[in-house]
N, C-alpha and C positions, 0 to 999 in steps of 0.2 A: 494423216491417213489417221482417226477415231478409233477407237477398238468397236463401236456399237456404225458404224460404215458398212452400209451393202458391203456383202461379199463377192469379186472380182474373182470369177473363179478360173482354172489355169486349163480347162478341158469344157468341153463343152458339157451343159449339166443341163438337166428339164427343169422347164421355169417352174415345176410347183415343189421339186427337191431342193431349189435355190431360194426359190421363197420363207421355205419350211427353215431353213440349216439364217438365211437372214435372221427371221423371225430368233429363233434359239438364240444367235449372235449377242441381239440385245437383250432379251427378257435375262438370260442365263447371265449374263453378264452385270444386270442390271441388278435383277432380284434375288441372282441365288439357283442353283443349276436344282437342288433340293426342291425349292417351294413352288418352280415352275412344274403344271400339270402338261399332261400329250394335250387333254382336252382344249387349254387354253391356248399353247400352240398351234392345233388347227384351224381353234375362231377366228386367232389374230394372222395369222396363216391365210386362211380362205380358202381351205382347202377341205377336201372331205375324210376320214378315217380313214377310209380302205387309200387314200391315196400317201397318206400317214405310213401306214406300215404296209404300201409299196415299196414306198424309197427307202424307207429309216429300217422297218420290221421292229424294231423296239427305243422304248427311249435311251438304253446303253447305247447303241449305236449310233443315235444321234448325240451323245455327246462326247462319243471318241471324235466325231465327224465336228465336233465343237472345236473342241483340243485341236486335230491336226488343222484346222480354218484359220483359228490363231496364231499356229507354228509359221502358217505358210506367208499370211497378214505380215507376221514379224520379217520376213525374209525379201518378200515384198517391200515393203517400207524401206528397209532397212538398202536395200539395194536402189531403188526410185530416190533417197535419199541421197546416196553417196558414190552412187553412179560417176559424176562429175568431178571428184574428186580422184587423183592418182597416189599424194602422199601420205602416207601412215598416220602422220599425226594429222592432215586433215579429215581424215577417215573417220576417227575416233572423236574429232570438232563437232563434225556433220552430226554423226551418232549422238554425241551427247546434246547437240543443239534440237534433234529429232522427241526424245526424249523428256526435256523440260516443257517444249512444246504438248507432249504430249501430256500429261503430269496438271497443268493450266488449264485443259480442256473442262468446259461444265459438265462433259457425261466421263467423266475420271472415277471410277471408284476402285481406285488400287491397283493391283499385276495383276490383271483375270488368269494365269495361270498359279500363282499361289492362292488366289481366291477360288479355285475349281480345286487345289488341291487340300483346304483345310475340308473340304465336304469329300473326302477320303481317303479312309485314316490307313486303310490297306497298304504298303508301299507297291505290294505286287501286285496291286486292282491296274486293272490298263490304262483308264487314265492319269495314274501316277508314275507308272511306268513310261506314257510317250512325254510326260510333263518334265521327267525326268531327262529323256534324251532331248527335250529342248533346249537344258537348261545344259547340259552337258558341251551341245552343238555352238552355243553361241561364246561359256568358253574357248570351245578349240579357235574359234574364230576369229574371239580377241587376242589369241595367244598366239597367233601367224601375226598376225597383224603388229601387234609387241617385238616380236622378234625382227621382223623387219623393219620394226623404228629402232633398231639397236637393243632394243632393255636388258638389262644383264639375268631377267628373271623372269621373263616372256611370259611360264605359266602361273606366278603365284600372283603377276600384274593381271593377269585377266581374271583370275579369282575372285583381287580387289575390287575392278573391275564391274562386276556382277556383283558383286555385296554390296559397292555402291549405289550403282543403278537400283535393286529393290532396297536399300534404305530410301531411296530419294522417295519410289513410290508408297512406301510403307508413310514415310512419314509428311509426303503433299496430298495425302486424302488422312490424315488424322491428326496434321498437325499445322505445322505453318510452310504451304507450298513453296512462296519467297525464300525463305532463309535454310528450307530442302535443297533447291536449286542452289544456292549459291555453295549450301557448303558441297555438293555433288560438283559440280564445277571446278572447286577447289582439290576434290580429289582427281579430276582427271586433271588438269593444271600440272600436280605434284608427279602422276604417273608417268605425264609426257615429259616433265623434268630430268627423272629419275635417267630415262633413255639419253636421254643429252647430256647428264654429267653421272656416269654410271658407277664415279666411286661415292658419289657422294651416300 
């Protein structure tokens, strides 16, 4: 699923609210959060100013909902892609395939969480806190999988996996997506091999 694919809400949402959030998901990711004003979001969402403020109250609230939507989408994408997988190695390889497909998409503009974090300098800002929580949750998920795989250092393996994923996304956007994808897959292979040969 692309970052700019319209949101599929997990609970019932008013159509106008969903439309505003869908517009924000596209515009914030493609153009940057700070550079996209409320008036532009209202115009592209085809809603009134009163409707916008009724549902979100402020742009700051919409930004937080944007980050929450991205986090939920990551979980949904993961679950959809890895649902048929039962073995830990299969889970990791399916997720790696998903990420490589994502960086090859025409609308790929880098990691949306890192992009958002770069616009909020204060680590205590609610947006930064939510992003940190998302990455911590991802690391915990990987650590559990590596533990199930039998890796001798599942926490360290999870850290390296997340670092490799961020490197893939950064290099794919700013450099050579083919080389980045190959290097990423090599890292995944090595992490899986370490579980198979823990003394290596």
